[in-house]
C-alpha positions as CSV (number, residue, x, y, z in Angstrom):
1,M,291.4,89.3,127.2
2,T,289.4,90.8,124.3
3,R,291.8,89.3,122.3
4,I,291.4,85.4,123.1
5,L,287.5,86.0,123.2
6,T,287.7,87.5,119.9
7,V,289.6,84.4,118.5
8,L,287.2,81.7,120.8
9,G,284.3,83.6,119.0
10,L,286.1,83.3,115.6
11,A,286.9,79.5,116.1
12,L,283.4,78.5,117.5
13,T,281.8,80.5,114.3
14,L,284.4,78.5,111.8
15,A,283.4,75.2,113.6
16,A,279.7,75.6,113.7
17,C,279.5,76.5,109.8
18,G,281.3,73.8,108.9
19,V,284.6,75.1,107.5
20,D,286.8,72.0,108.7
21,G,284.0,69.3,107.5
22,E,280.7,68.3,108.7
23,P,278.8,71.3,110.5
24,V,278.4,70.8,114.0
25,R,275.6,72.7,115.7
26,P,276.3,75.0,118.7
27,S,274.9,74.6,121.9
28,L,273.3,77.4,124.4
29,N,272.5,77.0,128.2
30,A,271.2,80.2,130.1
31,G,270.2,80.5,133.5
32,L,268.2,82.9,135.8
33,G,268.6,83.4,139.9
34,I,267.1,85.3,142.0
35,S,268.1,85.4,145.5
36,S,267.6,88.2,148.4
37,S,270.9,90.0,147.0
38,G,268.8,90.4,143.0
39,V,268.6,88.5,139.7
40,H,271.4,87.0,138.1
41,L,271.5,86.1,134.4
42,G,274.3,83.3,133.2
43,G,274.8,80.8,130.7
44,T,277.0,79.3,128.2
45,V,277.8,79.1,124.5
46,G,279.5,76.0,122.8
47,V,280.2,73.4,120.1
48,N,281.5,69.7,120.7
49,K,282.6,67.4,118.0
50,G,283.6,64.0,119.0
51,P,285.3,64.1,122.4
52,V,286.0,67.7,122.3
53,T,283.9,70.3,123.8
54,V,284.9,74.2,123.6
55,S,282.6,76.2,125.4
56,L,282.5,80.0,126.8
57,G,280.6,80.9,130.2
58,L,278.9,84.3,130.3
């Protein structure tokens, strides 16, 4: 699993810096939930170019 996350992180970094053409901006979505069982943090990080979106949920 660690190897997959490393490869995905590298791919996101290379796409965001413009190694394959025009640079794309990464997106970040963060959330905070409060319930009777505690506080929950979550979010996603991703990039999109045209019809293709690659994201990683945290």
